DRENDO-1510 file (C-alpha; in Angstrom, 1 decimal, always signed):
<recs>
REC; n; res; u; v; w
REC; 1; MET; +107.4; +91.1; +77.4 .
REC; 2; ARG; +104.4; +90.8; +79.2 .
REC; 3; TYR; +104.7; +91.6; +83.6 .
REC; 4; PHE; +102.1; +90.2; +86.3 .
REC; 5; VAL; +102.2; +92.3; +89.2 .
REC; 6; ILE; +100.5; +91.8; +92.1 .
REC; 7; ALA; +100.7; +94.1; +95.7 .
REC; 8; GLY; +98.5; +94.0; +97.9 .
REC; 9; GLU; +98.8; +96.7; +100.2 .
REC; 10; ARG; +99.2; +100.6; +99.7 .
REC; 11; SER; +103.2; +100.1; +100.0 .
REC; 12; GLY; +103.7; +98.2; +98.0 .
REC; 13; ASP; +101.4; +99.7; +95.3 .
REC; 14; MET; +103.9; +102.3; +95.7 .
REC; 15; HIS; +107.4; +100.4; +95.7 .
REC; 16; ALA; +105.1; +98.2; +92.5 .
REC; 17; ALA; +104.6; +101.3; +90.8 .
REC; 18; ARG; +107.9; +102.6; +91.0 .
REC; 19; LEU; +109.6; +99.5; +89.3 .
REC; 20; ILE; +106.1; +99.4; +86.6 .
REC; 21; GLY; +108.0; +103.0; +85.6 .
REC; 22; GLN; +110.9; +101.2; +85.7 .
REC; 23; LEU; +109.9; +98.1; +83.6 .
REC; 24; LYS; +108.4; +100.2; +80.9 .
REC; 25; LYS; +111.4; +102.7; +80.5 .
REC; 26; GLN; +113.6; +100.0; +80.4 .
REC; 27; ASP; +111.2; +97.3; +77.8 .
REC; 28; PRO; +109.2; +100.0; +76.0 .
REC; 29; ASN; +107.2; +96.8; +75.0 .
REC; 30; ALA; +106.1; +96.2; +78.4 .
REC; 31; GLU; +102.5; +95.1; +79.0 .
REC; 32; ILE; +101.7; +95.2; +82.5 .
REC; 33; ILE; +99.1; +93.9; +84.3 .
REC; 34; ALA; +98.2; +93.8; +87.9 .
REC; 35; TRP; +96.1; +93.4; +91.5 .
REC; 36; GLY; +97.3; +96.2; +93.3 .
REC; 37; GLY; +96.3; +99.3; +93.5 .
REC; 38; ASP; +95.5; +103.4; +92.4 .
REC; 39; MET; +99.7; +103.8; +92.0 .
REC; 40; MET; +100.1; +100.9; +89.7 .
REC; 41; GLN; +97.4; +102.2; +87.8 .
REC; 42; ALA; +98.5; +105.7; +87.3 .
REC; 43; GLU; +102.0; +104.3; +85.8 .
REC; 44; GLY; +100.2; +102.1; +83.6 .
REC; 45; ALA; +99.0; +99.0; +84.6 .
REC; 46; LYS; +96.0; +97.4; +83.9 .
REC; 47; LEU; +94.1; +96.7; +86.9 .
REC; 48; LEU; +92.0; +93.7; +87.4 .
REC; 49; GLN; +91.7; +94.0; +91.4 .
REC; 50; HIS; +91.9; +96.8; +93.9 .
REC; 51; TYR; +94.2; +95.7; +97.0 .
REC; 52; ARG; +91.5; +97.0; +99.7 .
REC; 53; GLU; +89.1; +93.8; +98.6 .
REC; 54; ILE; +92.0; +91.4; +99.8 .
REC; 55; SER; +94.1; +93.4; +102.6 .
REC; 56; PHE; +93.1; +92.1; +106.2 .
REC; 57; MET; +94.7; +92.7; +109.3 .
REC; 58; GLY; +95.6; +90.5; +111.9 .
REC; 59; LEU; +94.5; +86.6; +112.5 .
REC; 60; TRP; +91.2; +87.2; +113.3 .
REC; 61; GLU; +90.3; +89.2; +110.2 .
REC; 62; VAL; +91.7; +86.9; +108.4 .
REC; 63; ILE; +89.4; +84.0; +109.6 .
REC; 64; LYS; +86.0; +86.3; +109.7 .
REC; 65; ASN; +86.6; +87.1; +105.5 .
REC; 66; LEU; +88.6; +83.3; +105.0 .
REC; 67; ARG; +85.5; +83.2; +102.3 .
REC; 68; VAL; +86.7; +86.2; +100.5 .
REC; 69; ILE; +89.8; +85.6; +100.7 .
REC; 70; ASN; +89.7; +81.5; +98.9 .
REC; 71; LYS; +87.0; +83.3; +96.4 .
REC; 72; LYS; +89.8; +86.0; +95.5 .
REC; 73; LEU; +92.6; +83.6; +95.8 .
REC; 74; SER; +90.6; +81.9; +93.0 .
REC; 75; LEU; +90.2; +84.9; +90.7 .
REC; 76; CYS; +93.6; +85.9; +90.6 .
REC; 77; LYS; +94.7; +82.1; +89.6 .
REC; 78; SER; +92.4; +82.7; +86.6 .
REC; 79; HIS; +93.5; +86.2; +85.4 .
REC; 80; ILE; +97.0; +84.3; +86.0 .
REC; 81; SER; +96.1; +81.6; +83.4 .
REC; 82; LYS; +93.9; +83.7; +80.9 .
REC; 83; HIS; +97.0; +87.0; +80.4 .
REC; 84; GLN; +99.7; +84.0; +80.5 .
REC; 85; PRO; +102.2; +86.4; +81.2 .
REC; 86; ASP; +106.6; +85.8; +80.7 .
REC; 87; VAL; +106.9; +86.8; +84.3 .
REC; 88; LEU; +104.8; +86.6; +87.6 .
REC; 89; ILE; +106.1; +89.8; +89.5 .
REC; 90; LEU; +105.0; +89.3; +93.4 .
REC; 91; VAL; +106.0; +92.5; +96.0 .
REC; 92; ASP; +105.1; +91.8; +99.8 .
REC; 93; PHE; +102.2; +90.4; +100.7 .
REC; 94; PRO; +103.3; +87.3; +101.2 .
REC; 95; GLY; +100.1; +85.2; +102.8 .
REC; 96; PHE; +98.5; +86.0; +99.0 .
REC; 97; ASN; +101.5; +85.7; +96.9 .
REC; 98; LEU; +103.5; +82.6; +98.2 .
REC; 99; ARG; +100.3; +80.8; +96.8 .
REC; 100; MET; +100.6; +82.7; +93.8 .
REC; 101; ALA; +104.2; +81.5; +93.4 .
REC; 102; GLU; +102.7; +78.5; +93.9 .
REC; 103; TYR; +100.5; +78.5; +91.1 .
REC; 104; GLY; +102.6; +80.2; +88.5 .
REC; 105; LYS; +105.4; +77.5; +88.4 .
REC; 106; SER; +102.8; +75.2; +88.4 .
REC; 107; ILE; +101.7; +76.7; +85.1 .
REC; 108; GLY; +105.2; +76.8; +84.0 .
REC; 109; LEU; +105.8; +81.0; +84.7 .
REC; 110; LYS; +108.5; +82.3; +85.8 .
REC; 111; THR; +108.3; +84.2; +89.1 .
REC; 112; CYS; +110.6; +87.2; +91.3 .
REC; 113; TYR; +109.5; +87.9; +94.0 .
REC; 114; TYR; +110.0; +92.0; +95.0 .
REC; 115; ILE; +110.0; +92.9; +99.2 .
REC; 116; SER; +110.6; +89.5; +100.3 .
REC; 117; PRO; +108.3; +88.0; +103.0 .
REC; 118; LYS; +109.7; +88.7; +106.3 .
REC; 119; ILE; +110.2; +85.4; +107.0 .
REC; 120; TRP; +113.2; +86.4; +109.6 .
REC; 121; ALA; +110.7; +87.6; +111.6 .
REC; 122; TRP; +108.3; +84.4; +111.9 .
REC; 123; LYS; +107.2; +81.7; +109.6 .
REC; 124; GLU; +111.2; +80.9; +109.0 .
REC; 125; GLY; +109.2; +77.7; +106.9 .
REC; 126; ARG; +108.4; +79.5; +104.8 .
REC; 127; ILE; +112.1; +79.2; +103.0 .
REC; 128; LYS; +110.8; +76.0; +101.6 .
REC; 129; LYS; +108.0; +77.3; +99.5 .
REC; 130; ILE; +110.4; +80.2; +98.4 .
REC; 131; ARG; +113.1; +77.8; +96.9 .
REC; 132; GLN; +111.0; +75.2; +95.3 .
REC; 133; PHE; +108.6; +78.2; +94.1 .
REC; 134; VAL; +110.8; +81.6; +93.7 .
REC; 135; ASP; +112.7; +82.0; +91.0 .
REC; 136; GLN; +114.6; +85.1; +91.6 .
REC; 137; MET; +114.1; +87.2; +95.2 .
REC; 138; LEU; +115.0; +91.3; +94.8 .
REC; 139; VAL; +115.4; +92.4; +98.6 .
REC; 140; ILE; +115.3; +95.8; +99.8 .
REC; 141; LEU; +116.7; +95.4; +103.9 .
REC; 142; PRO; +120.0; +94.8; +103.5 .
REC; 143; PHE; +120.3; +92.7; +106.5 .
REC; 144; GLU; +118.4; +90.5; +104.6 .
REC; 145; THR; +121.2; +89.1; +102.8 .
REC; 146; ALA; +123.1; +87.7; +105.5 .
REC; 147; PHE; +119.9; +86.1; +106.9 .
REC; 148; TYR; +119.3; +84.5; +103.6 .
REC; 149; LYS; +122.5; +83.3; +102.9 .
REC; 150; ARG; +122.5; +81.6; +106.4 .
REC; 151; LEU; +119.8; +80.0; +104.9 .
REC; 152; ASP; +121.8; +78.7; +101.5 .
REC; 153; TYR; +119.8; +80.7; +99.6 .
REC; 154; PRO; +120.7; +83.5; +97.2 .
REC; 155; VAL; +119.0; +86.9; +96.7 .
REC; 156; LYS; +119.6; +90.4; +95.3 .
REC; 157; TYR; +119.7; +93.6; +98.1 .
REC; 158; VAL; +118.4; +95.9; +95.3 .
REC; 159; GLY; +118.7; +99.0; +97.7 .
REC; 160; ASN; +115.5; +100.4; +99.0 .
REC; 161; PRO; +113.0; +102.2; +96.9 .
REC; 162; LEU; +111.9; +105.1; +100.2 .
REC; 163; VAL; +115.5; +106.1; +99.6 .
REC; 164; GLU; +114.9; +107.6; +96.5 .
REC; 165; SER; +111.2; +108.1; +96.4 .
REC; 166; ILE; +111.6; +110.3; +99.3 .
REC; 167; ALA; +115.0; +111.9; +97.9 .
REC; 168; GLU; +113.1; +112.6; +94.6 .
REC; 169; TYR; +109.8; +113.8; +96.0 .
REC; 170; ASN; +108.7; +116.9; +95.1 .
REC; 171; TYR; +106.9; +118.5; +98.5 .
REC; 172; ASP; +103.5; +120.8; +97.8 .
REC; 173; PHE; +102.3; +122.5; +101.0 .
REC; 174; SER; +99.3; +124.2; +99.1 .
REC; 175; GLY; +96.3; +124.2; +101.7 .
REC; 176; LEU; +99.2; +123.9; +104.8 .
REC; 177; GLU; +100.5; +127.7; +104.6 .
REC; 178; GLU; +98.3; +128.4; +107.8 .
REC; 179; LEU; +100.0; +125.5; +109.9 .
REC; 180; LYS; +103.1; +125.7; +108.3 .
REC; 181; ASN; +103.0; +129.4; +109.7 .
REC; 182; ALA; +101.8; +128.5; +113.1 .
REC; 183; ASP; +103.9; +129.3; +116.3 .
REC; 184; ASN; +102.5; +125.8; +118.0 .
REC; 185; LYS; +104.3; +122.6; +118.2 .
REC; 186; ARG; +102.9; +120.6; +115.7 .
REC; 187; VAL; +102.9; +116.6; +116.0 .
REC; 188; ALA; +102.2; +114.8; +112.9 .
REC; 189; VAL; +100.1; +111.2; +113.4 .
REC; 190; LEU; +100.4; +108.6; +110.3 .
REC; 191; PRO; +97.6; +106.3; +112.0 .
REC; 192; GLY; +98.2; +103.2; +109.2 .
REC; 193; SER; +96.3; +102.5; +105.8 .
REC; 194; ARG; +94.1; +99.9; +106.8 .
REC; 195; SER; +90.5; +100.4; +108.4 .
REC; 196; GLN; +91.5; +98.8; +111.7 .
REC; 197; GLU; +94.7; +100.6; +111.8 .
REC; 198; VAL; +92.8; +103.7; +111.8 .
REC; 199; GLU; +89.8; +102.6; +114.2 .
REC; 200; LYS; +92.3; +102.3; +116.9 .
REC; 201; ALA; +94.0; +105.3; +116.3 .
REC; 202; ILE; +90.6; +107.5; +116.6 .
REC; 203; SER; +90.1; +107.8; +120.2 .
REC; 204; VAL; +93.6; +107.9; +121.1 .
REC; 205; ILE; +94.5; +111.1; +118.7 .
REC; 206; ASN; +91.3; +112.8; +120.2 .
REC; 207; GLN; +92.9; +112.2; +123.8 .
REC; 208; LEU; +95.8; +113.2; +122.7 .
REC; 209; ALA; +94.1; +116.7; +121.5 .
REC; 210; ILE; +92.2; +116.9; +124.6 .
REC; 211; LYS; +95.4; +116.8; +127.0 .
REC; 212; ARG; +97.3; +118.8; +124.9 .
REC; 213; PRO; +94.7; +122.0; +123.3 .
REC; 214; GLU; +98.3; +124.2; +122.1 .
REC; 215; ILE; +99.6; +121.3; +120.2 .
REC; 216; LEU; +98.2; +120.8; +117.0 .
REC; 217; PHE; +97.6; +117.1; +115.5 .
REC; 218; LEU; +98.0; +116.7; +112.1 .
REC; 219; VAL; +96.5; +113.0; +110.6 .
REC; 220; ALA; +97.8; +111.5; +107.6 .
REC; 221; GLY; +94.3; +110.7; +106.0 .
REC; 222; VAL; +95.1; +108.0; +103.0 .
REC; 223; ASP; +92.3; +108.0; +100.1 .
REC; 224; ASN; +91.8; +104.3; +100.0 .
REC; 225; LEU; +89.7; +104.2; +102.6 .
REC; 226; PRO; +86.6; +105.8; +102.5 .
REC; 227; PRO; +85.8; +109.1; +104.3 .
REC; 228; GLU; +83.5; +108.3; +107.2 .
REC; 229; SER; +87.0; +106.3; +108.6 .
REC; 230; TYR; +88.2; +109.6; +110.0 .
REC; 231; GLN; +84.8; +111.2; +110.6 .
REC; 232; GLU; +85.3; +110.6; +114.2 .
REC; 233; ILE; +89.0; +112.7; +113.6 .
REC; 234; GLY; +88.6; +116.2; +113.4 .
REC; 235; ALA; +86.3; +117.9; +116.1 .
REC; 236; LEU; +88.6; +119.5; +117.9 .
REC; 237; LYS; +90.0; +122.8; +116.7 .
REC; 238; ASN; +93.7; +121.8; +117.3 .
REC; 239; VAL; +92.9; +118.0; +115.2 .
REC; 240; SER; +93.5; +118.1; +111.3 .
REC; 241; ILE; +93.3; +115.6; +108.7 .
REC; 242; HIS; +95.5; +116.1; +105.3 .
REC; 243; TYR; +95.1; +113.4; +102.9 .
REC; 244; ASN; +98.0; +112.7; +100.6 .
REC; 245; LYS; +100.3; +115.0; +102.6 .
REC; 246; THR; +102.0; +112.5; +104.5 .
REC; 247; TYR; +105.5; +114.0; +103.4 .
REC; 248; GLU; +104.6; +117.4; +103.8 .
REC; 249; LEU; +103.1; +116.5; +106.9 .
REC; 250; LEU; +106.3; +115.4; +108.6 .
REC; 251; LYS; +108.5; +117.9; +107.2 .
REC; 252; LEU; +105.8; +120.3; +109.3 .
REC; 253; ALA; +105.8; +118.2; +112.2 .
REC; 254; ASP; +108.1; +118.5; +115.5 .
REC; 255; VAL; +107.6; +115.1; +116.5 .
REC; 256; ALA; +105.6; +111.9; +114.7 .
REC; 257; ILE; +103.5; +109.5; +115.4 .
REC; 258; VAL; +103.7; +106.6; +113.4 .
REC; 259; THR; +102.2; +103.1; +113.0 .
REC; 260; SER; +104.2; +100.1; +113.4 .
REC; 261; GLY; +104.8; +99.4; +109.3 .
REC; 262; THR; +106.7; +101.1; +106.2 .
REC; 263; ALA; +106.0; +104.6; +107.6 .
REC; 264; THR; +108.4; +103.9; +110.7 .
REC; 265; LEU; +111.2; +104.1; +107.9 .
REC; 266; GLU; +109.7; +106.8; +105.9 .
REC; 267; THR; +109.9; +108.8; +109.4 .
REC; 268; ALA; +113.2; +108.5; +109.2 .
REC; 269; ILE; +114.4; +109.3; +106.0 .
REC; 270; VAL; +112.4; +112.3; +106.1 .
REC; 271; GLY; +114.4; +112.8; +108.9 .
REC; 272; THR; +110.7; +113.4; +111.9 .
REC; 273; LEU; +111.1; +112.4; +115.8 .
REC; 274; GLN; +108.9; +109.4; +116.2 .
REC; 275; VAL; +107.5; +107.5; +118.9 .
REC; 276; VAL; +106.4; +103.6; +117.0 .
REC; 277; VAL; +102.7; +102.3; +118.4 .
REC; 278; TYR; +101.2; +99.3; +117.1 .
REC; 279; LYS; +98.0; +97.4; +118.6 .
REC; 280; THR; +96.2; +94.7; +117.7 .
REC; 281; SER; +93.9; +92.3; +118.5 .
REC; 282; TRP; +95.0; +90.1; +122.0 .
REC; 283; LEU; +94.7; +86.8; +120.1 .
REC; 284; THR; +96.7; +88.0; +117.5 .
REC; 285; TYR; +99.3; +89.4; +119.8 .
REC; 286; LEU; +99.9; +86.5; +122.1 .
REC; 287; ILE; +100.2; +84.2; +119.0 .
REC; 288; GLY; +102.3; +86.7; +117.8 .
REC; 289; ARG; +104.4; +86.6; +121.1 .
REC; 290; MET; +104.7; +82.6; +120.7 .
REC; 291; LEU; +106.4; +82.8; +116.6 .
REC; 292; VAL; +108.0; +85.9; +116.4 .
REC; 293; LYS; +111.6; +85.6; +116.7 .
REC; 294; ILE; +112.8; +89.1; +116.3 .
REC; 295; GLN; +113.3; +91.8; +119.4 .
REC; 296; PHE; +112.2; +95.0; +117.5 .
REC; 297; ILE; +108.4; +95.4; +115.4 .
REC; 298; SER; +109.8; +98.7; +113.7 .
REC; 299; LEU; +112.0; +99.0; +110.7 .
REC; 300; VAL; +114.0; +102.0; +112.1 .
REC; 301; ASN; +115.3; +99.4; +115.2 .
REC; 302; LEU; +115.1; +96.5; +113.3 .
REC; 303; ILE; +118.2; +98.1; +110.6 .
REC; 304; ALA; +119.9; +99.8; +113.4 .
REC; 305; GLY; +120.0; +96.1; +115.0 .
REC; 306; LYS; +119.2; +98.5; +117.9 .
REC; 307; ARG; +116.8; +100.7; +120.3 .
REC; 308; VAL; +116.4; +104.1; +118.1 .
REC; 309; VAL; +112.8; +104.5; +118.5 .
REC; 310; GLU; +110.3; +103.7; +121.5 .
REC; 311; GLU; +108.1; +101.1; +120.4 .
REC; 312; LEU; +104.1; +101.3; +122.5 .
REC; 313; ILE; +103.2; +98.2; +122.0 .
REC; 314; GLN; +99.3; +96.7; +122.7 .
REC; 315; SER; +98.6; +98.5; +126.6 .
REC; 316; ALA; +101.4; +100.5; +126.3 .
REC; 317; TYR; +99.8; +102.2; +123.0 .
REC; 318; ASN; +97.6; +104.8; +125.2 .
REC; 319; ALA; +97.6; +109.1; +125.4 .
REC; 320; GLU; +99.5; +109.1; +128.7 .
REC; 321; THR; +102.2; +107.1; +127.8 .
REC; 322; ILE; +102.5; +108.8; +124.0 .
REC; 323; LEU; +102.5; +112.4; +125.8 .
REC; 324; ASN; +105.6; +111.2; +128.1 .
REC; 325; HIS; +107.4; +110.6; +125.0 .
REC; 326; ILE; +106.5; +113.3; +123.0 .
REC; 327; GLU; +108.1; +115.5; +125.8 .
REC; 328; LEU; +110.9; +113.6; +125.9 .
REC; 329; LEU; +111.5; +114.4; +121.5 .
REC; 330; LEU; +110.4; +117.7; +121.8 .
REC; 331; HIS; +112.9; +119.2; +124.9 .
REC; 332; ASP; +115.0; +116.8; +125.9 .
REC; 333; GLU; +118.5; +117.4; +124.4 .
REC; 334; SER; +120.2; +114.2; +125.3 .
REC; 335; THR; +117.1; +111.8; +123.5 .
REC; 336; ILE; +116.8; +113.9; +120.4 .
REC; 337; LYS; +120.2; +113.9; +119.9 .
REC; 338; LYS; +120.3; +110.2; +120.0 .
REC; 339; MET; +117.6; +109.2; +117.9 .
REC; 340; ARG; +119.2; +111.9; +115.1 .
REC; 341; ALA; +122.2; +109.7; +114.9 .
REC; 342; GLY; +121.0; +106.6; +115.1 .
REC; 343; TYR; +118.9; +107.7; +111.7 .
REC; 344; THR; +122.1; +108.5; +110.3 .
REC; 345; GLU; +123.1; +105.0; +110.8 .
REC; 346; ILE; +120.1; +103.7; +109.1 .
REC; 347; SER; +120.5; +106.0; +106.1 .
REC; 348; GLU; +124.4; +104.6; +106.1 .
REC; 349; LYS; +123.4; +101.1; +106.2 .
REC; 350; LEU; +120.6; +101.2; +103.1 .
REC; 351; GLY; +123.0; +103.4; +100.9 .
REC; 352; GLN; +122.3; +105.1; +97.7 .
REC; 353; LYS; +121.1; +102.4; +95.5 .
REC; 354; LYS; +118.3; +102.7; +93.1 .
REC; 355; ALA; +116.0; +100.3; +93.9 .
REC; 356; ALA; +113.2; +100.1; +91.2 .
REC; 357; GLN; +115.9; +100.4; +88.5 .
REC; 358; ASN; +118.5; +97.8; +89.6 .
REC; 359; ALA; +115.2; +95.3; +90.6 .
REC; 360; ALA; +113.7; +95.9; +86.5 .
REC; 361; SER; +117.0; +95.4; +85.7 .
REC; 362; GLU; +117.4; +91.9; +87.3 .
REC; 363; ILE; +114.0; +90.7; +86.0 .
REC; 364; ILE; +114.6; +92.2; +82.1 .
REC; 365; ALA; +117.7; +89.8; +82.7 .
REC; 366; MET; +116.0; +86.9; +84.3 .
REC; 367; LEU; +113.5; +86.9; +81.7 .
REC; 368; LYS; +116.1; +86.9; +78.8 .
</recs>
């Protein structure tokens, strides 16, 4: 079978890569063509376009890059048409992927969506396109089944891929020995995988390091961004940047500062105490406030259905407020105990299903 897989950001690349591995295992004749990232390519996908060319964060960034986005939409359609896959597999990234689902159906392709658009948060009206253009929806968050049931659209919970990937992860602390042996308190900083997120984080990280020189701040860098994205970080002795060592840094850290996104759930599964931060343009934020229907922004709190971790949004995303919460997570037993209990509840809700394996089985079964 020929599979065309599209992922538009780093987390999608990671989840799609595991899915590709399972597709190849269950279908020895699988041919994988992809728009995605390095991890998908490493699993043997023929990569036609890297996601860094199509990943834009926030309303203003999208508006500024509309011409680029439209060109990429046309290019992707031409690639799909040229390769005529047996199935189009769409991983998250709904602004782009729902258009590809519509195009795929228009030329007679089967379509599968792995990792649902977050229509439970906003744009519930997208259910119309999903009903019309998506043959199969495979979800990874336990509360999504009840949400879609209310909309009378059948979905399948295949498990959460982070549970399996973190359980199987082989930690490599090479190059981190000095940090591992240090007596200082350690704070991991996960600033995100988009250049806009990292840019926002830099000044706050430096302020934190100046205010608390005795704390080691360990910044998780990602190699899909150019090195100059991080050039302002690390001028201080107690700040260091480490590429592709996110889970190792979380294991070493006493506390983590995590930009809202998939990383919040990863941090909870690893078991590191955290404070969640998020900042976007005020225009995007104000529009979001009017459209978004959910009480929380972090996956940790959404899955728990209550506040487990603090969320510092917009003006609350500042060094002083972050430090106050770090102090609680370092020293206040009540705060620590409450967060750990919340993590346990989340683990129970996620379960132990092998998401990528189950998703691959469902996709292959659909094609028979």
